[in-house]
C-alpha positions in Angstrom: -11.7 12.5 51.2 -15.3 13.9 51.7 -17.5 11.2 51.4 -19.8 13.0 48.7 -16.6 13.2 46.4 -17.2 9.5 45.6 -20.2 10.5 43.6 -18.0 12.4 41.2 -15.8 9.1 40.6 -18.7 7.0 40.3 -19.8 9.3 37.4 -16.4 9.4 35.9 -16.5 5.6 35.8 -20.1 5.6 34.3 -18.8 7.9 31.6 -16.0 5.9 30.7 -17.8 2.8 30.5 -20.5 4.5 28.6 -18.0 5.5 25.9 -16.1 2.0 26.0 -12.9 3.6 27.2 -10.6 1.4 29.1 -8.6 3.0 31.9 -5.5 2.8 29.6 -6.8 4.8 27.0 -8.3 7.5 29.2 -5.0 7.8 31.0 -3.4 8.2 28.0 -5.1 11.3 27.0 -4.7 12.6 30.8 -1.1 12.0 30.4 -0.7 9.7 33.6 0.3 6.4 34.3 -2.6 3.7 34.4 -1.7 2.9 37.8 -2.1 6.3 39.2 -5.3 6.6 37.2 -6.6 3.4 38.9 -5.8 4.7 42.3 -7.5 7.9 41.5 -10.6 6.5 40.2 -10.8 4.5 43.0 -10.4 7.3 45.4 -7.1 6.6 47.1 -5.3 9.8 45.3 -6.6 12.7 43.4 -6.2 13.8 39.9 -4.2 17.0 39.3 -5.3 20.2 37.7 -3.7 19.2 34.2 -4.7 15.5 34.4 -8.3 17.0 34.6 -7.5 19.3 31.8 -6.6 16.2 30.0 -9.8 14.8 30.8 -11.6 17.7 29.3 -10.1 16.8 25.5 -11.7 13.6 25.7 -15.4 12.6 25.0 -15.9 12.4 28.7 -18.7 14.9 30.0 -16.6 16.3 32.7 -19.4 19.0 33.7 -21.6 16.1 34.3 -18.8 14.1 36.2 -18.4 16.8 38.8 -21.9 18.3 39.0 -24.4 15.5 37.9 -26.0 18.1 35.5 -26.6 17.5 31.9 -28.3 20.1 29.3 -31.9 19.3 29.2 -34.4 18.5 26.2 -31.7 18.5 23.6 -28.9 20.9 22.8 -29.4 24.7 22.0 -26.8 26.9 19.9 -25.2 24.0 18.4 -23.1 26.8 16.2 -21.4 27.8 19.4 -19.9 24.3 20.0 -16.6 25.0 18.5 -16.1 28.5 20.4 -13.3 29.0 22.7 -13.3 29.4 26.4 -12.9 33.1 26.3 -15.8 33.6 24.1 -18.0 31.2 25.7 -17.6 33.0 29.2 -18.7 36.0 27.3 -21.9 34.5 26.2 -22.3 33.0 29.9 -21.7 36.7 31.2 -24.1 38.1 29.0 -26.9 35.7 30.0 -26.3 36.3 33.5 -26.5 40.0 32.9 -29.8 39.3 31.1 -31.3 37.0 33.8 -30.3 39.3 36.3 -32.1 42.6 34.8 -35.3 40.4 33.7 -35.6 39.0 37.2 -35.1 42.3 38.8 -37.7 44.0 36.5 -40.4 41.2 36.1 -40.3 38.8 39.5 -43.0 36.6 37.8 -40.5 35.0 35.4 -38.9 32.6 38.1 -36.8 30.6 35.3 -34.6 33.9 34.9 -34.0 33.8 38.7 -32.6 30.1 38.2 -30.4 31.3 35.6 -29.1 34.1 37.7 -28.4 31.7 40.5 -26.8 29.0 37.9 -24.4 31.6 36.8 -23.4 33.5 40.0 -20.0 32.5 39.7 -19.5 34.2 36.5 -19.0 37.6 38.2 -15.6 36.4 38.8 -13.4 37.1 36.0 -10.6 34.8 35.5 -10.1 31.1 36.1 -7.8 29.1 38.5 -4.8 31.2 37.4 -3.8 34.5 38.1 -4.0 36.9 41.3 -6.4 39.6 41.8 -9.0 37.5 39.7 -8.6 34.2 41.0 -11.4 32.3 41.7 -10.7 31.2 45.1 -9.8 35.0 46.4 -13.0 36.2 44.4 -15.4 33.8 46.0 -14.0 34.6 49.4 -14.3 38.3 49.1 -17.8 37.8 47.7 -18.9 35.8 50.7 -17.0 38.1 53.1 -15.2 35.4 54.5 -11.9 35.5 56.4 -9.0 33.4 55.0 -9.5 31.1 58.2 -13.3 30.5 57.6 -12.5 29.8 53.7 -9.8 27.4 54.4 -12.0 25.7 56.9 -14.8 25.3 54.5 -12.4 23.8 52.0 -10.6 21.5 54.4 -7.3 22.9 53.8 -4.9 25.0 56.1 -4.5 28.8 55.6 -1.1 28.1 53.9 -2.4 26.1 51.3 -5.3 28.6 50.7 -3.0 31.6 50.4 -1.1 29.4 47.8 -4.3 28.7 45.9 -5.3 32.4 46.1 -2.2 33.7 44.8 -1.9 30.9 42.0 1.3 29.2 43.4 -0.6 25.9 43.4 -3.8 24.6 41.3 -6.7 22.8 42.6 -6.6 19.1 42.5 -9.9 17.3 41.4 -11.5 17.1 44.7 -11.0 21.0 45.4 -12.4 21.7 41.9 -15.6 19.7 43.1 -15.5 21.3 46.6 -15.8 24.7 44.8 -18.9 23.5 42.9 -20.4 21.8 46.1 -19.8 24.8 48.5 -20.3 27.9 45.9 -21.6 26.4 42.8 -18.4 27.6 41.0 -18.4 25.7 37.7 -15.5 23.3 37.1 -15.7 24.2 33.5 -15.1 27.7 34.6 -12.1 27.0 36.8 -10.7 24.6 34.1 -11.2 27.3 31.4 -12.9 23.8 29.5 -14.5 25.0 26.3 -16.5 21.7 25.9 -17.7 22.2 29.6 -18.6 25.9 29.2 -20.8 25.1 26.1 -22.5 22.3 28.0 -23.0 24.9 30.9 -24.4 27.2 28.5 -27.0 24.8 27.2 -27.8 23.8 30.7 -28.6 27.4 31.6 -30.5 28.0 28.3 -32.6 25.0 29.2 -33.8 26.5 32.3 -35.7 29.1 30.8 -39.3 28.8 29.4 -39.4 27.9 25.7 -40.3 31.3 24.2 -37.6 33.1 26.4 -35.1 30.5 25.5 -35.4 31.0 21.9 -35.2 34.8 22.4 -32.2 34.5 24.4 -30.7 32.0 22.0 -31.1 34.5 19.1 -29.4 37.4 21.0 -26.5 35.0 21.8 -26.4 33.8 18.0 -26.4 37.3 16.8 -23.3 38.1 19.0 -21.4 35.1 17.8 -22.1 36.4 14.3 -20.8 39.9 15.1 -17.8 38.5 16.6 -17.1 36.4 13.6 -17.3 39.6 11.5 
């Protein structure tokens, strides 16, 4: 186990205790035995992809658990809180394109550069499933890495990387964290976690200066209004 992965487990325990959740209550939501949860929280095993998906349905801030990030200065666009993952990815993609375009035309507005860097992963359409749009394959191609180099970075053999790229196996909790730690791929994106994607959107918006944040928030709110008809 990567030593830095321990920080993920520390934040998970922090969130669980802050919410007054016992291991028994949380493992019920995650559809796993309490003994297995206890081992995973202590680092002696990994949570499976579907167990983490179950965690996403709780009140635990999964984005914070994996990344240490929380939205700054309050929440933005609360009207988008009930949106599904697909719609939120659309808003994140729009924000990324806006940030990239403005950074290219006005280099002085540095906060848009921060947003662009934060959302670079959003160019990879698709989550952990699928083949051509698989996040492991997409990131490797973007970085122009061989399968061997990508496998070495992730700490797996080529056979396992190929299985991840083809969607034959799904990433466990440490692999989800490694994709963030190495390539800044949001765990909410891999997990198609609507709550996490909404938090990611808020976090990214809060990187902008106040006037720009308000302007971009209006654009996204207008998009939402159009989608609602």
